[in-house]
Each structure stands twice: as structure tokens, then as C-alpha cells.
C-alpha positions in Angstrom: 5.5 21.1 -0.9 4.8 21.5 2.9 7.5 19.0 3.7 9.9 21.0 1.8 9.1 24.3 3.0 8.7 23.0 6.8 12.1 21.2 6.7 13.9 24.0 5.0 12.6 26.3 7.9 13.6 24.0 10.5 17.0 23.5 9.2 17.6 27.1 8.9 16.5 27.7 12.7 19.3 25.1 13.7 22.6 26.2 14.8 25.1 25.3 11.8 22.0 24.4 9.4 22.2 20.7 9.8 20.5 17.9 11.5 17.7 15.3 11.4 13.8 16.1 10.4 11.3 14.2 12.2 7.6 14.2 10.6 5.0 12.6 12.7 1.7 12.0 10.8 -1.2 9.9 10.3 -0.4 8.9 6.8 2.7 8.6 4.5 3.5 6.6 1.7 7.0 7.1 0.0 5.7 5.2 -3.4 2.8 7.6 -3.9 5.1 9.9 -5.9 8.6 8.7 -5.6 9.9 11.4 -7.9 8.5 14.1 -5.6 10.0 12.4 -2.5 13.1 12.1 -4.0 13.2 15.7 -5.2 12.1 17.0 -2.0 14.8 14.8 0.1 17.4 15.8 -2.2 16.6 19.6 -1.4 16.6 19.3 2.3 19.8 17.3 2.2 21.1 20.2 0.2 20.2 22.4 3.0 21.7 20.4 5.7 19.3 17.3 6.3 20.9 14.2 7.3 17.9 12.2 7.6 14.1 12.3 7.2 12.3 10.1 9.8 8.9 9.7 9.2 6.5 8.2 12.4 3.2 7.3 11.2 0.4 7.2 14.1 -0.7 3.4 13.1 -0.4 0.1 14.2 2.7 -1.5 13.3 2.4 -4.4 11.0 4.6 -7.3 11.8 7.1 -8.1 8.9 7.5 -11.6 9.7 3.9 -12.7 9.4 3.9 -14.0 5.8 5.0 -13.1 2.3 2.4 -11.9 -0.4 3.5 -10.6 -4.0 0.7 -10.1 -6.6 1.4 -11.3 -10.2 2.6 -8.3 -12.5 1.7 -7.4 -16.0 -1.6 -9.2 -15.8 -3.3 -6.2 -17.4 -2.0 -2.9 -18.4 -1.7 -0.6 -15.6 -3.1 3.3 -15.8 -1.4 6.4 -14.8 -0.7 6.7 -11.2 -3.5 7.9 -9.4 -6.1 6.3 -11.5 -5.9 2.7 -10.4 -8.8 0.9 -9.3 -8.0 -2.0 -6.7 -10.7 -4.7 -6.2 -10.5 -6.6 -2.5 -12.7 -9.3 -1.8 -13.0 -10.8 1.9 -13.9 -14.5 1.7 -15.0 -15.4 5.2 -15.9 -19.0 7.0 -19.1 -17.9 9.0 -19.1 -21.4 10.9 -19.3 -21.7 14.6 -15.4 -21.5 15.5 -14.8 -18.4 13.6 -16.6 -15.8 15.9 -13.8 -13.8 17.0 -12.5 -13.6 13.3 -16.1 -12.5 12.1 -15.9 -9.8 14.9 -12.3 -8.6 13.5 -13.9 -8.1 10.0 -17.0 -6.2 11.4 -14.8 -3.9 13.4 -11.7 -3.4 11.0 -12.8 -4.0 7.4 -14.0 -0.4 6.6 -10.8 1.1 8.2 -8.5 -1.1 6.2 -10.2 -0.2 2.9 -9.8 3.3 3.8 -6.4 3.3 5.0 -5.5 1.2 2.0 -7.0 4.1 -0.4 -5.1 6.6 1.5 -1.9 4.5 1.7 -1.5 3.8 -1.9 -2.9 7.1 -3.3 -5.1 5.4 -6.0 -8.2 6.3 -7.8 -10.7 3.9 -6.1 -10.5 0.8 -3.8 -13.8 -1.2 -4.2 -14.5 -4.2 -1.6 -16.9 -6.9 -1.7 -17.8 -10.0 0.8 -18.4 -13.5 0.5 -19.0 -15.6 3.6 -19.7 -19.5 3.7 -20.7 -22.0 5.9 -21.5 -25.8 5.0 -23.7 -28.3 3.0 -25.7 -28.7 6.4 -26.9 -25.1 6.0 -28.3 -25.6 2.6 -31.6 -24.9 3.8 -31.3 -22.4 6.7 -33.2 -19.4 6.7 -31.2 -17.6 9.3 -27.5 -18.9 8.6 -27.3 -19.4 5.0 -24.9 -21.5 3.3 -23.5 -18.5 1.5 -23.8 -14.7 1.7 -22.8 -12.5 -0.8 -22.2 -8.6 -1.1 -21.2 -7.2 -4.6 -18.4 -4.8 -4.8 -19.1 -1.3 -3.8 -16.7 1.9 -4.1 -15.0 3.2 -0.8 -18.0 5.7 -0.3 -20.3 2.7 0.2 -17.8 0.4 2.4 -20.0 0.6 5.4 -22.5 -1.6 3.6 -20.0 -4.3 3.2 -19.2 -3.9 7.1 -23.1 -4.1 7.9 -23.5 -7.3 5.8 -20.8 -8.7 7.8 -22.2 -7.6 10.7 -25.6 -9.3 10.1 -23.9 -12.7 10.1 -22.8 -14.8 13.4 -20.9 -17.8 13.7 -23.1 -20.6 13.2 -23.0 -24.1 11.3 -20.6 -26.2 10.6 -20.8 -29.7 11.7 -18.1 -31.8 10.5 -14.4 -30.0 10.3 -14.0 -28.8 6.8 -16.3 -26.6 5.1 -18.0 -25.8 1.8 -15.2 -23.6 0.3 -16.5 -24.5 -3.2 -19.5 -22.3 -2.9 -17.4 -19.4 -1.9 -15.3 -19.6 -4.8 -18.2 -20.4 -7.3 -19.8 -17.2 -5.8 -16.2 -15.2 -6.1 -16.2 -16.1 -9.6 -19.7 -14.4 -10.4 -18.6 -11.1 -8.9 -17.9 -8.1 -11.0 -14.1 -7.9 -11.2 -12.8 -5.0 -12.9 -10.0 -3.5 -10.8 -6.6 -2.9 -12.1 -5.5 -4.9 -9.2 -7.5 -7.8 -7.9 -7.1 -9.4 -4.5 -9.1 -12.1 -2.4 -8.3 -12.1 1.1 -9.4 -15.6 2.4 -10.1 -16.1 6.2 -10.6 -19.6 7.5 -9.7 -21.7 10.6 -10.7 -24.9 8.6 -9.8 -26.3 5.2 -12.2 -27.1 2.3 -13.7 -30.8 2.1 -11.0 -33.1 0.6 -8.1 -31.4 1.8 -8.1 -32.0 5.7 -5.1 -33.8 5.3 -6.7 -36.6 7.7 -7.8 -39.0 5.1 -11.9 -39.8 5.6 -11.6 -38.8 9.7 -13.9 -36.1 10.4 -14.8 -35.1 6.5 -18.3 -35.8 5.6 -17.4 -35.2 1.9 -13.6 -36.5 1.5 -13.8 -36.6 -2.2 -14.0 -32.7 -2.0 -17.7 -32.3 -3.5 -21.0 -31.6 -1.7 -23.7 -33.6 -3.2 -24.9 -30.7 -5.2 -21.3 -30.0 -6.8 -19.6 -31.3 -10.1 -16.7 -29.1 -10.4 -13.3 -29.7 -8.3 -12.0 -26.9 -6.3 -8.7 -26.6 -8.0 -10.4 -26.1 -11.6 -12.8 -23.3 -9.8 -9.5 -21.6 -8.3 -7.5 -21.9 -11.7 -10.7 -19.8 -13.0 -10.4 -17.3 -10.4 -6.7 -16.7 -10.8 -6.2 -17.0 -14.3 -9.7 -16.2 -15.9 -10.3 -13.5 -13.7 -6.9 -12.8 -12.6 -7.5 -12.8 -9.0 -4.5 -12.8 -6.5 -5.1 -14.8 -3.0 -4.0 -13.8 0.1 -5.0 -16.5 2.8 -5.1 -16.2 6.7 -3.2 -18.9 8.6 -5.3 -19.2 11.9 -4.1 -22.5 13.0 -2.3 -25.6 11.2 -5.5 -27.3 10.1 -5.5 -25.2 6.8 -1.8 -26.2 6.0 -2.6 -29.3 3.5 -5.6 -27.2 2.0 -3.2 -24.0 1.6 -0.5 -26.2 -0.2 -3.1 -26.9 -2.7 -4.0 -23.4 -3.1 -0.4 -22.4 -3.9 -0.3 -24.9 -6.8 -2.5 -23.0 -8.7 -0.1 -19.9 -8.5 3.2 -21.5 -10.0 6.2 -19.8 -9.3 4.8 -18.2 -6.0 3.8 -15.0 -7.1 0.0 -14.2 -6.6 -0.5 -16.4 -3.4 0.7 -15.5 -0.1 -0.1 -16.9 3.4 -0.5 -14.3 6.3 0.1 -16.0 9.6 -2.4 -14.8 12.6 -1.4 -17.6 14.5 -0.7 -15.1 17.7 -4.2 -13.8 17.9 -6.8 -11.7 16.5 -5.4 -8.5 17.8 -2.9 -8.4 14.9 -5.8 -8.6 12.1 -6.0 -5.0 11.1 -2.3 -4.2 11.3 -1.3 -7.5 9.3 -3.8 -7.5 6.6 -3.4 -3.9 6.2 0.4 -4.2 6.0 0.3 -7.0 3.8 -2.1 -5.5 1.3 -0.4 -1.9 1.1 2.9 -3.4 0.6 1.9 -6.0 -2.1 0.1 -3.5 -4.3 2.7 -0.9 -4.0 4.9 -3.3 -5.4 2.8 -3.5 -8.6 1.5 0.4 -9.0 4.8 2.2 -7.7 7.8 -0.2 -7.9 10.3 2.5 -7.5 9.4 3.3 -4.1 12.9 3.5 -2.5 14.0 7.0 -1.2 17.6 7.5 -0.2 17.7 9.0 3.4 14.1 8.4 4.4 13.3 6.0 7.4 9.7 5.1 8.0 8.1 3.7 11.3 4.7 2.8 12.7 3.1 2.9 16.3 0.6 4.2 18.2 2.4 4.1 21.6 4.7 6.6 23.2 7.5 3.8 23.2 7.1 3.6 19.5 7.6 7.3 19.2 10.5 6.8 21.3 12.1 4.2 19.3 11.8 6.4 16.4 13.9 9.1 18.1 16.3 6.6 19.1 17.0 6.1 15.3 18.2 9.7 15.0 20.3 9.1 18.1 21.8 6.0 16.6 22.8 7.6 13.5 24.4 10.5 15.2 26.5 8.0 17.3 27.4 6.4 14.2 28.2 9.5 12.5 30.4 10.9 15.6 32.5 7.3 15.5 33.0 8.0 11.6 34.2 11.6 12.2 36.6 10.3 14.8 38.2 7.6 12.9 38.2 9.4 9.8 36.8 8.5 6.3 38.4 5.9 4.3 39.5 6.3 0.9 36.3 4.6 -0.5 34.1 6.4 2.0 35.6 9.9 0.8 35.3 8.7 -2.8 31.8 7.8 -2.1 31.0 11.1 -0.4 32.4 13.2 -3.2 30.3 11.5 -5.4 27.4 11.9 -3.7 28.3 15.7 -3.3 28.8 16.0 -7.1 25.6 14.0 -7.8 23.5 16.4 -5.5 25.2 19.4 -7.2 24.4 18.1 -10.5 21.0 17.3 -9.8 20.3 20.8 -8.7 22.2 22.4 -11.4 20.0 20.2 -14.0 17.0 21.3 -12.2 17.9 25.1 -12.4 18.8 24.6 -16.2 15.5 23.3 -16.9 13.2 25.7 -14.7 15.2 28.6 -16.7 14.3 27.1 -20.2 10.7 26.7 -18.8 11.0 30.3 -17.7 12.2 31.7 -21.2 9.4 30.2 -22.7 6.7 31.4 -20.4 8.3 34.8 -20.8 8.0 34.4 -24.6 4.3 33.3 -24.4 3.4 36.3 -22.0 5.2 38.7 -24.9 3.0 37.2 -27.2 0.0 37.4 -25.5 0.8 41.1 -24.5 1.5 42.1 -28.2 -0.9 40.0 -30.2 -4.3 40.7 -28.6 -7.1 43.0 -29.9 -7.7 44.7 -26.2 -10.8 42.2 -25.7 -11.5 40.8 -22.2 -10.5 37.3 -23.3 -7.4 38.6 -24.3 -6.8 40.3 -21.2 -7.6 37.1 -19.5 -5.1 35.3 -21.6 -2.2 37.9 -20.8 -3.1 37.6 -17.3 -2.7 33.8 -17.2 0.6 34.0 -18.7 2.1 36.4 -16.5 1.1 34.5 -13.6 2.6 31.5 -15.2 5.8 33.7 -15.2 5.6 34.8 -11.9 5.2 31.4 -10.5 8.1 29.9 -12.7 10.2 32.8 -11.4 9.8 31.9 -7.8 10.8 28.0 -8.6 13.8 29.3 -10.6 14.9 31.6 -7.5 14.3 28.3 -5.0 16.4 26.3 -7.4 19.2 28.5 -7.2 18.9 28.7 -3.5 19.2 25.0 -3.5 22.1 24.9 -5.8 24.0 27.3 -3.8 23.5 25.2 -0.7 24.3 22.1 -2.5 27.7 23.6 -3.4 28.5 25.1 0.0 28.0 21.6 1.6 31.4 20.1 2.1 
């Protein structure tokens, strides 16, 4: 509503009543309510808007860092705005992971808060599983496994604190005890409508180093106290708990291991590798971007809105690039005007104009029907009451509804008139 009102006022203030609208904001999610955004965009275009540019003041995610698409139809999805998203961070805590542990300490709470704001879901819950290796089985200060159960967003700082209490310690040989981490993840209380485990490690599991027996104390894949192979446990996580897995690639040492992980998700959906080989500085933007895009593909698959371009960035140069997008569109439009439209372009423009007018007319017709029904209800409330205070309240509510719908009808008439007047 604020976008529509503000954009309309801006366009009315421009000579000729046409131009682009630039919105600079901290958060914007086209998929949070596609129908409402499409309606607002169509109304603004009827008033002369050519393009809606949205610049979010946040770090830009690198679109080339990886692909992650959760599996669809694992469970019934509630109405939009009521979904629960479960995110578990599974983190290697051994000696070489110091900078990545620091990234989790610093950014996990912001990632979860940003994810909820971006997705407009009912709740995002977060948990943490940290693991080391067999050598730490008796260590009082650097335990073999650390678990923090799922908590809601309001308690996400508890998870950050739990990560913060851990240092990068232990390890010994190259591979680590991933089995104990997956066993712990299986015991978590997963109940989200969307369930994702984010796996962050720079070393493979025992048995999957790709280097034979070299550098692996347990090349068969099992520590002395373990009996169930890792692929079996991962299959349970994927199929019994319905958890999708996003693995971060910090180096090439995990390649063979990640190939095995991918085999637990036939068809490709449900597993993705997010490359962070350029460095830890991309952690927040990459994790946030991958999770947000992936979950939106499930809860709001019809996310496209014609005439809307979205940009991210926290620097002046990134904002300048967004402004340049408007200039590029203007130059393209000027070039098109000089050469004149082709027959196909003219037909497409006429069809777009007709569609815009048709949508505006349909919207007006629906509101007029709604207004007639509201006026009839108000008349019944006025004539059928006994004069008590409850009857007065009902009558007042009915009159307020009529007044509100009349305002919408007037706005719809203006939109239809503007659409008809556009060439």
C-alpha cells in the first residue's frame, strides 16, 4: 500500500507523468505476496511507471557460488505466512576451522533474522551440531560432539552463544567423525514445513577422503564405537526426517565426500554445494542468498513480477549501478523510439495495453459488486435493529466497511481511467 501510494505521488509530480520508480530499502521480497506486488505494479504502470527498481541495502550474494533446490511435496505446505522453517548448522569444530567458526559466531543470528524477514514466514527455528573426531571422545574441554536443540528466532542468540563457546580444536588425521554429527542431527526435533541442514566443513568423513588409506585412521568409514555406515544415516536424515542438505565447499578435499552426499538425493533436488573457496568474507551473503532463494522456491513459486528489478549492495558504487539500470532502460527505449516499433512489437504493446485495461476494469467490477453487497448489509443493519448499543455497533461497522470499499472503488476508477489514457 505504501509502495502504491508513494509511487503514484512521485509519478504525478513528474512532467509528463511517466518515469521509473526507485525504492531504497533494507528488505524486499517479491515472493512474499506475488499477487499484491503484481497488482501494485500494474496500477503504477497504469499511472505511467515504466520500471520499478528496488535496491536492498544488504550484501549481494554471488549467483555463481552454487545451486540448491529443496525437494517439493515432501509434506503439505500451510498457507503463506504460517510456514515453519527449520535450519540446522552442522559445523566441523576441528583445528583448521577457526575462521569458519568465527563466521558462524558472527553471522548465524543475522542470517536467521534476515531469512525470516525475507521469507515472511511464520517462524524460523535454528539448531546447532558441532563435531570433532574420535580422538576427542574423552576430552572435557573440546568434546567430540556438541548439540544445541532447535529454538525459535526469539532465542537465536542462544545458538550463537553455544557456537561462541567452542574453539577450533582437535582432529589429528585428515578426515573427521561426521557420523556422530549425523546421528545427533537425526535425534533433533525436526518439525518444520521446510527442513534444511547447512553443513560447513573443510575435511571429509572417514572413508571418503579419496586418498585410500593415506591420512585416514578409519578408512572403512567407522570409528571403533560405530556400526551404522554414514550413507545409511544420511538416507534416514533425507527420507525419514525429510531434511535437505546444503554443503559448503571450502576446498577440493571434500569433493569425493560430497559426491557421496549427492547420491543420497537422487535427481539432484534436496542437495546442493555452495562454493566458498574465495574466502570467509562471503559467508553471510552466500548462505543467506542460497537459503532465501531455495526456500522461496517452495513457499512462493510464482515469484516473478513484470517490470520489477531487484538489486543488492551496501556500497555507493552498488547503488550507482542500480541507478545505471534505469539509464540503460532509457537509452534502450530511446533507441527503440527512433527506429519505430516493428509489427510484432506494436502488436505486443497493444496486447499489453488491452490486458492492463482489462485487469483494471475487472478489478473495478469486482469492487462495485463488493460495494453493493456492503451497502445492502448496511441497510439491513440500519433497518433491522432494535436500537440497542450492540445494534449501533453493528451498524457503525457496516457503514465503515462501505466507506472503505467506496474509497477502493474510486481508486480503481482512477486506475482504469489512467490505463485507458495511456497510448
